[in-house]
MARFI-822377 format. One line per field, with one value per residue (C-alpha): residue in one letter; y, z, x. Coordinates in steps of 0.05 Angstrom, whole numbers. Each point is the difference from the previous one (the first is absolute). Layout:
N
code A;...
y Y;...
z Z;...
x X;...
% end
This chain:
1088
code X;X;X;X;X;X;X;X;X;X;X;X;X;X;X;X;X;X;X;X;X;X;X;X;X;X;X;X;X;X;X;X;X;X;X;X;X;X;X;X;X;X;X;X;X;X;X;X;X;X;X;X;X;X;X;X;X;X;X;X;X;X;X;X;X;X;X;X;X;X;X;X;X;X;X;X;X;X;X;X;X;X;X;X;X;X;X;X;X;X;X;X;X;X;X;X;X;X;X;X;X;X;X;X;X;X;X;X;X;X;X;X;X;X;X;X;X;X;X;X;X;X;X;X;X;X;X;X;X;X;X;X;X;X;X;X;X;X;X;X;X;X;X;X;X;X;X;X;X;X;X;X;X;X;X;X;X;X;X;X;X;X;X;X;X;X;X;X;X;X;X;X;X;X;X;X;X;X;X;X;X;X;X;X;X;X;X;X;X;X;X;X;X;X;X;X;X;X;X;X;X;X;X;X;X;X;X;X;X;X;X;X;X;X;X;X;X;X;X;X;X;X;X;X;X;X;X;X;X;X;X;X;X;X;X;X;X;X;X;X;X;X;X;X;X;X;X;X;X;X;X;X;X;X;X;X;X;X;X;X;X;X;X;X;X;X;X;X;X;X;X;X;X;X;X;X;X;X;X;X;X;X;X;X;X;X;X;X;X;X;X;X;X;X;X;X;X;X;X;X;X;X;X;X;X;X;X;X;X;X;X;X;X;X;X;X;X;X;X;X;X;X;X;X;X;X;X;X;X;X;X;X;X;X;X;X;X;X;X;X;X;X;X;X;X;X;X;X;X;X;X;X;X;X;X;X;X;X;X;X;X;X;X;X;X;X;X;X;X;X;X;X;X;X;X;X;X;X;X;X;X;X;X;X;X;X;X;X;X;X;X;X;X;X;X;X;X;X;X;X;X;X;X;X;X;X;X;X;X;X;X;X;X;X;X;X;X;X;X;X;X;X;X;X;X;X;X;X;X;X;X;X;X;X;X;X;X;X;X;X;X;X;X;X;X;X;X;X;X;X;X;X;X;X;X;X;X;X;X;X;X;X;X;X;X;X;X;X;X;X;X;X;X;X;X;X;X;X;X;X;X;X;X;X;X;X;X;X;X;X;X;X;X;X;X;X;X;X;X;X;X;X;X;X;X;X;X;X;X;X;X;X;X;X;X;X;X;X;X;X;X;X;X;X;X;X;X;X;X;X;X;X;X;X;X;X;X;X;X;X;X;X;X;X;X;X;X;X;X;X;X;X;X;X;X;X;X;X;X;X;X;X;X;X;X;X;X;X;X;X;X;X;X;X;X;X;X;X;X;X;X;X;X;X;X;X;X;X;X;X;X;X;X;X;X;X;X;X;X;X;X;X;X;X;X;X;X;X;X;X;X;X;X;X;X;X;X;X;X;X;X;X;X;X;X;X;X;X;X;X;X;X;X;X;X;X;X;X;X;X;X;X;X;X;X;X;X;X;X;X;X;X;X;X;X;X;X;X;X;X;X;X;X;X;X;X;X;X;X;X;X;X;X;X;X;X;X;X;X;X;X;X;X;X;X;X;X;X;X;X;X;X;X;X;X;X;X;X;X;X;X;X;X;X;X;X;X;X;X;X;X;X;X;X;X;X;X;X;X;X;X;X;X;X;X;X;X;X;X;X;X;X;X;X;X;X;X;X;X;X;X;X;X;X;X;X;X;X;X;X;X;X;X;X;X;X;X;X;X;X;X;X;X;X;X;X;X;X;X;X;X;X;X;X;X;X;X;X;X;X;X;X;X;X;X;X;X;X;X;X;X;X;X;X;X;X;X;X;X;X;X;X;X;X;X;X;X;X;X;X;X;X;X;X;X;X;X;X;X;X;X;X;X;X;X;X;X;X;X;X;X;X;X;X;X;X;X;X;X;X;X;X;X;X;X;X;X;X;X;X;X;X;X;X;X;X;X;X;X;X;X;X;X;X;X;X;X;X;X;X;X;X;X;X;X;X;X;X;X;X;X;X;X;X;X;X;X;X;X;X;X;X;X;X;X;X;X;X;X;X;X;X;X;X;X;X;X;X;X;X;X;X;X;X;X;X;X;X;X;X;X;X;X;X;X;X;X;X;X;X;X;X;X;X;X;X;X;X;X;X;X;X;X;X;X;X;X;X;X;X;X;X;X;X;X;X;X;X;X;X;X;X;X;X;X;X;X;X;X;X;X;X;X;X;X;X;X;X;X;X;X;X;X;X;X;X;X;X;X;X;X;X;X;X;X;X;X;X;X;X;X;X;X;X;X;X;X;X;X;X;X;X;X;X;X;X;X;X;X;X;X;X;X;X;X;X;X;X;X;X;X;X;X;X;X;X;X;X;X;X;X;X;X;X;X;X;X;X;X;X;X;X;X;X;X;X;X;X;X;X;X;X;X;X;X;X;X;X;X;X;X;X;X;X;X;X;X;X;X;X;X;X;X;X;X;X;X;X
y 145;-11;-18;61;-8;53;-25;78;35;9;-9;61;18;63;50;45;70;36;18;70;-10;29;-51;14;-21;-24;-62;-64;-45;-54;-60;-60;-54;39;37;-25;-68;-12;42;-36;-69;29;12;-20;-64;-55;25;24;-47;-38;-62;30;65;42;34;-21;50;-28;34;-39;15;75;-19;-39;62;47;-40;14;-51;-13;71;29;37;12;50;61;27;66;17;-44;38;-29;-72;-47;-41;64;30;-74;1;60;-12;59;-48;-68;-51;21;-41;-43;-11;6;29;79;20;-16;37;71;-19;-56;39;65;-54;-33;74;22;-62;16;72;-25;-22;-79;-22;-76;-13;55;4;19;61;32;-8;32;14;-34;-6;66;69;48;65;53;66;55;10;73;25;-36;-3;74;9;72;14;-7;-16;28;2;58;-6;-53;2;4;-20;-54;-74;-8;40;-35;0;-39;-21;-68;-45;33;-58;33;47;18;66;25;-16;73;55;10;-36;-58;-38;-26;-50;6;-25;-6;59;19;61;36;60;32;-29;70;45;-66;35;-41;-2;-40;-58;-62;-42;-70;-24;-71;1;1;9;-40;3;76;12;52;-12;7;63;23;26;-55;-29;-82;-9;-83;-16;-20;-25;-58;-68;33;39;19;46;47;71;44;85;57;27;72;-5;-42;-38;-79;-31;-72;-61;-71;-67;-25;-45;-23;22;68;14;3;12;21;39;21;-6;56;15;-7;-55;-43;-10;-54;-21;-42;-23;-53;-35;-16;13;52;22;39;50;37;76;22;-53;-28;-69;-53;-24;-51;-34;-9;-68;-11;47;-50;54;78;39;57;42;6;45;1;15;72;-19;-39;-72;-45;0;-13;-24;-24;-35;-7;-82;41;-23;51;-8;37;-12;26;64;-25;-68;-15;-59;-8;32;-16;-34;49;-37;22;39;-42;41;48;42;67;40;3;49;3;39;56;-43;-59;-43;-14;-12;14;-30;6;-52;-15;-40;70;-1;27;-31;25;-54;6;-13;-45;-60;26;-6;31;65;25;-16;41;3;75;-10;-53;-1;32;32;40;18;45;18;65;15;13;-68;14;-41;27;-51;-8;-44;-28;29;78;22;21;-13;22;-52;22;-46;-57;-5;35;42;78;25;-19;51;21;-62;4;-21;-65;-46;31;-19;37;36;37;50;66;15;40;-60;58;-18;-73;-8;-42;-27;-38;-55;67;27;65;17;45;23;9;35;-44;50;27;-59;56;47;-53;14;-34;-11;-43;-61;27;77;52;22;60;42;-16;14;58;25;-17;27;62;-5;-7;56;45;-23;20;68;12;-16;35;59;2;-16;53;57;-35;11;75;15;-47;54;59;-17;-15;68;33;-43;13;79;6;-55;38;71;-33;-42;80;31;-58;2;84;-1;-58;35;62;-46;-33;72;18;-65;5;67;-4;-66;36;64;-60;-31;62;24;-70;4;67;-19;-73;47;47;-52;-37;59;10;-65;4;73;-48;-47;69;15;-76;-3;64;-24;-69;34;40;-66;-38;59;-4;-80;-5;61;-52;-60;38;11;-76;-16;41;-34;-64;13;29;-72;-39;37;-13;-76;-9;35;-47;-57;15;14;-62;-36;33;-38;-70;15;12;-66;-41;29;-22;-72;12;11;-61;-44;12;-44;-72;14;3;-54;-50;9;-6;-65;-22;9;-34;-57;-1;1;-62;-38;6;-23;-61;-19;10;-51;-50;1;-14;-49;-42;19;-33;-55;-13;7;-55;-53;15;-14;-59;-22;16;-38;-69;7;10;-53;-45;27;-21;-68;-9;24;-41;-64;18;4;-57;-43;29;-7;-77;-8;39;-59;-49;52;14;-82;0;48;-35;-69;41;29;-67;-28;52;-13;-73;21;39;-43;-57;48;18;-83;-9;57;-24;-77;32;34;-57;-49;48;6;-73;-2;45;-32;-70;24;31;-71;-29;58;-15;-76;13;47;-51;-57;46;5;-78;-36;-72;-40;-28;64;29;-60;18;70;-13;-38;56;43;-48;10;72;6;-37;38;61;-16;-21;65;28;-33;16;75;-7;-26;53;49;-24;-4;87;11;-32;29;74;-9;-28;71;36;-27;14;73;7;-36;43;65;-10;-30;66;46;-35;3;80;8;-33;43;70;-27;-15;64;42;-40;13;77;-3;-32;50;58;-32;1;74;16;-40;41;66;-18;-19;67;33;-34;9;74;-4;-34;56;59;-34;-5;79;22;-41;39;65;-13;-14;67;38;-30;24;72;2;-12;53;54;-20;11;67;11;-22;58;50;-21;3;77;25;-26;37;66;-11;-8;64;34;-31;30;69;-6;-14;61;44;-21;22;61;15;-14;43;65;-15;-4;66;28;-14;26;63;10;-17;63;35;-8;10;64;16;-25;44;67;-19;-10;71;32;-25;8;76;23;-44;27;64;-18;-35;64;38;-57;9;78;-17;-63;47;57;-50;-33;75;-2;-66;13;72;-49;-50;48;30;-72;-15;58;-33;-65;31;31;-66;-37;48;-17;-81;8;38;-44;-71;22;-1;-67;-38;36;1;-85;-9;43;-43;-66;13;23;-64;-44;28;-3;-69;-23;38;-29;-66;7;28;-62;-33;25;-6;-71;-20;50;-23;-69;14;38;-55;-48;45;-6;-74;-13;56;-33;-70;21;37;-62;-33;42;-6;-84;0;38;-40;-70;20;10;-57;-60;50;14;-69;-22;64;-28;-73;31;40;-55;-53;59;-3;-62;-16;56;-31;-71;23;38;-67;-38;54;-10;-80;1;34;-45;-54;31;10;-75;-22;40;-29;-65;6;28;-66;-34;47;-11;-75;6;47;-38;-55;31;46;4;34;47;31;64;-7;-44;49;55;-43;-20;80;19;-74;37;66;-34;-41;59;35;-64;3;71;-25;-41;31;61;-64;-18;65;5;-68;18;73;-35;-48;47;50;-64;-23;76;2;-75;21;74;-48;-49;75;16;-70;-6;72;-17;-67;33;56;-26;71
z 4467;-88;-18;-39;-36;-8;-57;-41;59;15;-73;7;62;36;33;55;3;64;42;38;62;38;26;37;81;24;-52;29;8;-56;-10;-47;60;44;-61;-68;8;30;-70;-47;40;-6;-77;-37;19;-27;-67;22;50;1;-33;-45;-22;-63;-38;37;57;70;56;59;38;-3;-33;-56;-8;-4;-47;-46;-55;-76;-24;57;74;10;56;15;73;13;-74;-8;-56;-41;27;-45;56;29;-68;-23;58;-2;-69;-28;-40;-40;13;58;64;23;-76;-8;69;29;31;76;50;13;65;-25;-58;46;47;-59;-23;62;9;-58;4;77;-31;1;58;12;78;62;14;-73;-16;-71;-60;-41;-61;-57;-73;-50;21;-32;24;-48;4;-46;-57;-15;-73;-29;-73;-8;-75;-12;-44;24;-72;-16;-71;-27;-91;18;-39;40;-56;12;-48;18;43;26;36;59;19;3;62;30;-27;13;57;8;38;-14;51;4;-30;19;-69;-10;-60;-9;-52;-40;-69;-55;41;62;37;47;55;53;67;33;-46;-36;-67;-62;-20;-68;-29;-28;-58;11;-74;18;45;81;48;53;33;6;39;2;-6;65;-15;-24;-67;-44;-2;-16;-19;-14;-22;-62;-39;33;-43;-49;31;52;6;47;-29;35;-8;12;69;-21;-76;0;-49;-17;1;-8;2;15;8;-55;37;-27;62;43;47;73;42;-20;33;-26;45;37;-62;-56;-29;0;-2;37;-30;9;-14;-17;-39;81;-35;49;-59;0;-53;-19;-8;-33;-67;23;-2;58;31;55;-8;80;6;69;8;-15;-13;-29;26;38;23;-14;46;9;54;14;-5;-71;36;0;-30;25;-37;28;-41;5;34;68;-33;27;-23;4;-55;-14;-46;-36;-16;1;57;59;60;51;-7;54;9;44;-30;-25;-54;-61;24;-29;14;34;25;29;50;-7;31;-47;58;7;-53;14;-42;-1;-16;-11;58;43;25;-11;22;7;-19;15;-52;34;3;-16;65;13;40;8;-30;19;-16;-51;-37;-17;-56;-23;-66;11;47;-9;57;14;16;66;6;8;-48;-40;-28;-36;-2;-20;60;-30;38;1;65;26;50;37;-11;51;-40;54;-27;-11;-31;-45;-58;-17;-39;-81;-32;-29;14;3;-49;3;56;-6;47;-16;8;64;39;6;-51;-21;-62;-23;-50;-2;-48;-34;-15;58;21;57;37;75;57;49;58;-26;-45;-10;-39;-64;-79;-46;-70;-55;-43;-63;-1;-51;-64;-14;-13;55;45;-19;4;66;13;-34;52;62;-19;-7;70;29;-34;27;68;-4;-8;63;29;-27;23;69;8;-20;58;45;-29;19;76;5;-24;46;56;-14;-9;68;34;-29;25;69;-1;-29;64;51;-45;15;68;21;-45;51;60;-14;-23;65;45;-51;26;71;-1;-38;53;66;-53;5;72;10;-47;31;64;-28;-42;61;42;-53;-15;74;1;-62;34;56;-51;-34;72;14;-74;11;65;-33;-67;49;34;-66;-23;54;-3;-71;15;54;-47;-55;39;18;-83;-15;39;-17;-72;5;45;-55;-63;35;19;-77;-31;39;-24;-73;3;28;-62;-42;25;0;-67;-26;29;-33;-71;2;20;-67;-43;37;-15;-69;-34;47;-26;-68;12;31;-62;-57;38;4;-67;-21;55;-33;-73;20;26;-50;-55;50;-1;-78;-2;46;-38;-57;18;23;-74;-26;44;-6;-75;2;48;-53;-64;22;16;-63;-42;45;-14;-72;-3;21;-51;-49;18;3;-72;-21;27;-41;-66;4;21;-50;-56;23;0;-65;-57;38;-7;-66;-15;32;-50;-54;20;8;-69;-26;44;-25;-79;5;29;-50;-43;23;10;-78;-21;53;-25;-81;22;56;-74;-39;50;3;-71;5;44;-24;-75;44;38;-70;-16;59;-12;-74;13;50;-45;-59;61;13;-71;-24;-22;10;46;-37;-17;77;24;-46;28;57;-7;-31;59;47;-23;-14;74;14;-37;18;80;-24;-29;68;41;-47;7;78;4;-46;42;66;-26;-29;66;27;-46;18;78;-25;-34;56;51;-49;-11;83;-4;-46;27;78;-35;-39;53;48;-48;-13;77;23;-58;24;64;-23;-25;64;38;-54;2;88;-7;-46;46;63;-30;-19;76;40;-37;13;71;10;-28;57;46;-4;-3;63;29;-16;19;69;16;-32;63;47;-12;1;66;42;-30;22;84;-1;-15;40;66;-9;-15;60;37;-22;11;70;11;-19;44;63;-14;-8;54;39;-31;5;74;7;-46;40;69;-27;-38;69;33;-51;14;73;-22;-60;61;46;-51;-5;62;26;-65;22;71;-39;-44;58;41;-52;-13;76;-6;-60;26;72;-46;-42;65;32;-70;1;76;0;-59;34;65;-27;-42;63;39;-47;-11;77;-6;-60;43;51;-30;-46;70;21;-73;14;71;-30;-48;39;45;-63;-24;62;-36;-70;17;37;-63;-47;67;-18;-70;4;49;-46;-63;50;3;-73;-22;36;-37;-72;9;10;-66;-41;38;-32;-63;-2;4;-59;-40;22;-16;-68;-29;22;-53;-43;-1;-8;-59;-39;12;-26;-52;-20;9;-39;-56;2;-12;-64;-28;11;-25;-58;-11;-12;-38;-55;6;-23;-59;-11;5;-49;-58;8;3;-58;-45;22;-41;-53;19;21;-77;-30;41;-21;-72;5;34;-48;-64;38;-1;-70;-23;41;-31;-62;2;38;-59;-42;33;4;-85;0;43;-42;-54;29;15;-67;-24;51;-20;-69;16;47;-65;-38;55;4;-74;15;48;-40;-38;55;-22;-70;20;73;-16;-18;53;58;-37;0;72;22;-30;35;64;-19;-19;72;37;-39;12;77;-5;-35;49;64;-30;-30;76;27;-45;18;78;-17;-34;51;43;-37;-5;73;17;-56;33;62;-17;-33;60;37;-49;-6;79;1;-54;38;69;-21;-64;-47
x 1497;6;69;30;56;55;39;-9;3;70;16;51;58;-10;51;-9;-21;16;-50;-7;47;-57;-49;-60;18;-77;8;-3;58;-12;35;-16;-13;-54;-28;10;5;-71;-28;28;-15;-71;4;67;30;-46;47;60;34;54;-25;-45;34;-37;48;47;-19;-4;-29;-4;67;37;63;-42;-36;57;35;-53;-34;21;-5;39;-8;-69;19;41;5;-21;-38;-66;-6;50;-23;-35;-32;-49;-5;-43;-38;-26;-13;41;42;-15;-18;-41;9;-42;-27;-74;-16;-4;72;12;-28;26;23;44;34;9;48;30;19;18;41;43;9;21;60;-26;14;-4;-17;-10;70;25;31;-13;54;35;-36;29;0;16;-18;-30;25;25;30;-31;55;30;-9;64;14;-49;12;32;-55;-68;-41;-70;-27;17;-15;-56;-66;-56;-42;-47;1;-61;-69;-49;-70;28;60;22;21;60;56;62;26;70;39;76;52;14;-47;-68;-27;-41;-29;-67;-15;-63;-32;72;21;42;-8;58;-30;29;-10;-3;-42;-42;26;-4;80;-4;-35;39;-27;-2;-31;13;-62;-15;57;-3;58;52;66;49;72;42;29;-76;24;-30;-76;-12;-63;-34;-67;-25;-59;-44;6;46;63;53;46;41;24;48;-3;36;-43;41;-21;-50;39;-14;68;-8;-45;6;-43;-49;-45;-63;-46;3;60;-22;62;71;53;74;55;49;42;-59;43;-55;-77;-38;-70;-59;-70;-53;58;19;77;41;48;65;21;65;-33;68;-13;-74;22;-32;51;-46;-57;-21;-46;-36;-61;-61;-45;-10;62;-34;58;73;50;87;29;28;69;-20;25;-60;-72;-67;-57;-73;-57;-71;2;34;69;52;82;62;48;78;-3;69;-10;-69;4;-61;25;-61;-65;-44;-57;-52;-63;-58;-32;22;72;-24;66;66;42;72;29;48;56;-21;6;-74;-56;-75;-53;-77;-55;-76;-2;13;61;69;64;66;51;87;38;58;-48;-57;-37;-71;22;-83;-63;-51;-72;-11;-65;-48;39;62;21;59;55;59;48;33;69;-13;-24;-71;-53;-68;-49;-57;-60;-73;-21;2;51;71;45;64;38;58;75;-29;-69;-34;-64;18;-56;-66;-14;-70;-24;-20;-60;26;47;81;52;54;46;67;36;31;76;-5;-46;-56;-47;-32;-32;-53;-54;-59;-41;-34;59;0;64;17;68;-13;44;22;0;-73;-37;-58;51;-10;16;-49;38;-29;43;-30;12;-42;15;48;-57;-45;80;-9;-66;-4;66;-20;-66;48;35;-59;-19;53;12;-67;29;61;-34;-47;63;32;-54;-2;82;-12;-48;50;55;-39;-19;76;24;-54;24;62;0;-27;47;64;-22;-6;69;40;-42;32;61;5;-10;48;43;1;-7;60;34;-15;26;61;11;-11;43;46;10;6;43;40;-5;22;59;25;7;33;56;16;17;40;34;10;37;35;27;31;30;30;37;19;34;39;28;21;26;48;23;18;42;43;13;6;68;31;-10;36;60;6;-11;53;60;-19;12;72;22;-26;30;69;-20;-11;59;49;-40;12;77;5;-46;45;69;-41;-29;71;29;-61;15;83;-29;-37;49;46;-57;-4;69;-20;-69;23;51;-54;-47;43;22;-69;-16;58;-21;-70;31;40;-51;-46;63;-1;-66;-4;58;-23;-64;37;37;-60;-45;60;2;-71;5;54;-42;-60;33;41;-77;-30;61;-19;-72;21;41;-47;-56;53;15;-74;-4;58;-23;-70;27;45;-69;-39;55;-3;-73;-20;13;-49;-46;12;-4;-74;-17;20;-35;-60;4;8;-61;-47;17;-8;-72;-14;23;-51;-56;4;9;-70;-38;2;-14;-59;-31;16;-30;-60;-12;-2;-47;-46;-2;-14;-54;-28;-2;-32;-59;-4;-9;-49;-47;5;-15;-69;-19;19;-59;18;29;60;23;-10;47;48;0;1;60;24;-25;39;62;4;-17;53;54;-37;11;74;13;-30;51;51;-12;-14;73;34;-30;22;64;-10;-20;60;49;-30;12;65;17;-33;47;53;-18;2;69;35;-33;19;70;14;-20;59;51;-15;-15;78;25;-32;32;62;8;-18;44;61;-23;2;68;35;-43;37;71;-7;-33;52;57;-32;-10;74;28;-59;33;72;-14;-41;63;47;-47;1;75;4;-63;32;65;-29;-44;69;39;-64;3;65;-15;-66;41;50;-56;-32;59;2;-76;14;50;-41;-60;35;31;-70;-23;46;-9;-86;12;29;-46;-55;25;8;-67;-31;42;-25;-71;-2;36;-62;-46;26;1;-69;-25;45;-44;-61;9;27;-67;-43;35;-4;-73;-21;29;-36;-64;12;15;-56;-46;20;-12;-69;-24;27;-60;-48;16;-29;-49;-38;4;-27;-65;4;-24;-50;-34;-14;-25;-46;-33;-23;-42;-29;-32;-23;-35;-29;-42;-51;-25;-55;-45;1;-22;-57;-22;7;-44;-63;0;-1;-57;-46;11;-3;-71;-21;35;-63;-56;40;8;-75;-11;56;-33;-70;27;40;-50;-47;61;19;-75;3;68;-27;-61;43;59;-59;-28;71;6;-65;9;72;-31;-49;33;62;-64;-24;78;5;-68;7;73;-26;-56;46;46;-63;-18;75;2;-66;32;62;-37;-42;59;45;-20;14;66;12;-19;49;53;-8;-7;60;44;-17;18;66;3;-9;50;50;-22;19;58;29;-25;44;65;-12;-15;66;27;-25;39;63;1;-16;61;41;-20;6;77;9;-3;42;54;-11;30;44;37;12;39;34;71;-20;-56;27;-9;-69;-23;39;-42;-72;19;3;-69;-37;27;-34;-62;5;1;-38;-56;19;-27;-65;-12;14;-51;-57;9;-7;-59;-31;4;-21;-69;-5;-6;-54;-38;7;-23;-57;-18;-11;-39;-39;-18;-2;-55;-33;-4;-25;-62;-15;-12;-35;-27;26
% end
């Protein structure tokens, strides 16, 4: 077999995609050793063995094969579709293997495929391994983040910028994330369509050229459009979806922009195109933030992640890069595509990126390590890709088809093919529709559930006049259809009314018959019920009669028992009253004794209170005296200690004064000596300075003589003269040298004198400072001596006073102690007497308590007996009339029972009469019910026909109203559009006039300010003159200053007004400029 190389074959590492869990049970259990290695040995091992591993890949052993090649793993267990080895062997990917040859036989390829899908077993005893790599599992997201208001166009012109005979290629399509709205790019414009109705909702001008990319904002309220003119201009602009206003533009590329997107909060826009540079712009300022250099060819696609953290970009050379959105740093370099990357799209959770390429594949990448999760063949050449909120993937391709895939890359649907290659694809907000566009510009909205339900739209809509004509024709057609449906509804209504009348008559007859039947049945039941009730009532009354007789007997016995109990209770009440009176008499005697003891205890209690008060006062006096004694002792000790400290301080100050008095004369002598040295050095400097000046004069004269002789020698004409002059020159040079040496010696002496003077100056300064310091120290110490002597005298006085006070307080404390002992004895005697009397009182009080309890107990017994007597009397009084009433009730019940027996005997005849009426009406009911059923069938058919007719009519009427409303809107819009240019020009002129007026007002105020400033300047000059004669002109100066302050306040007011007018003028100019730009943009877009 020919030698082949896998150097490019495994250039990218691939992840793992979980395949379906269900595997056919009839597949053979294939393994590497028995089934796969023989195929490799026959076809591949010559180039891919351990000794000669082309592209770093050896497949002659199981371990080497599973390790992979230089580009990473080539086999993923359970997923042949993502295994690069199988893809190149089937020629689904490049470079094909074997090269320059047909694929291996199908039988061998099936073995390789089934072996991979079966778990890449090594031998017959192996078990399927757990799948490795990242998983593509995805849970469909809910509608989190949905805005409160869903944005649709409301005041957007439906006027096309340009109308053409045919549309250009579909260059850009986008759908709103929340609304039934799509945007499709055309020539110098973007058309907005309702994806539910296919109606044109507005046209946005894009005068820069052809839109190449369209993106809705995260909330669907704004639209970003990027594109331009080839080899001329590339920009991105943002529009308000609701109003159609163009908000801002960024970028100024030298070629059109192919790919662009804005981040989640619209603060940045990324732009790329033929310049191979990904540029990031700040939308608030238009400033360019980053130039990202990595792409080697035209950038085709750009997409921010939904969370705004990352941004992906793809180019014509197959380059696919992911960047950090905030910093612009490269995050991942995704290698895998072998041809141009035409589109990228993020999964809703920002964790997976999909990419499509002209190599025919769609690849899914995870964003942690940049591993490839899945790669599947979507078209011959893929031109567009979009991942929906639920994870589904829509693609377009040059095979002219639009396809839908599930989140794992499994095929779901292929929509009807275009006539030309499909270039763009998008899914609506609810995932129910797919929008696609092809090379010819044909754009279609398909229903995913039923692709036959398709709406075709045009990227270049007709003019407003043509839209009006078409809409008017549609209204006429709908009105004609409505007239036919209204006639059909009238016929159906007539038929339904006749059927209803027949049905209502039968129902009324049946109701009357059933009412008669019900009445007879009710009457019969009532008669039967009455008979039963009379019998039951007779039986009940009989029982009541027996009960009345028994009640009479019971009441008679109750009255006899109550009389007996009443007599016994009367005797008990008399006995309790006698015992209570005896206890009360004894209690009065005890109470008198307790009162006497209380009176006797008053005198000793008062004596005790008096002694306790006196004792408390004496105790306090004694404590105060002790405290005062201690304070005096503490003060005496403190002053003695302070006297000792002050005496030590006085001694130290005295010593310091003595020492300084002795040292100051010597220091003064040092000052005088320094002054003498200073004078001597000064005299020497004066003398040497004069000598140096004289020596310099002498030196200058001798040097002048040397120069003159040298000049004479140069001018001499005979040798004798030159010889004489040379001799003179030698002598003059010798004299000049001697003068130079003499001056140098004098310079040295002068320098030495200066040095000596500097030393003398320092010595004098130091000595003078020392004398001053010593004098100050002596004065300070003398002051300390005087203060210390005074302090010692003061402290001695305080010490003597404290000693006297301490002795006084000690004597008082002893006196108080004697008095406290006498008072304490008196209090103890009073306490003993009070204790004896208190015990006697307690004994009497206990006896009194027992007597009171006896009184209460006997009183309770008396009251109870009295109540019993009353109760029994009441019972006798109550029972007596009850007995009479019970006898009367017994007689009445006897009469009633007889009457009920008579009525019950008459009821059987009434029941028989009602039974005959029931039989007659029952026989008529089935006959009438059949008549009703027949009428109901006819009525239902007529009602259904009428309902259908009404539904069709109402639908047609609604369609007519909607179409008429749209027609009126087009007419109104046409009229408004025609006057827009003039209105914009008028608004611009008015704004400019207002700005000019405010500018002139500002200039007038500025002139006034200049005059005031000039006046102030003149007055400032006068003030300076007046300040020189302040004493003479004080009054005039004050007046001038007052005037100046007033002028300053006036100037501040004028300056403030000038500032306000200047701001207003700037604001008016800005507004005029904005209106001017809007008018110019309108003119550039529509040419009017």
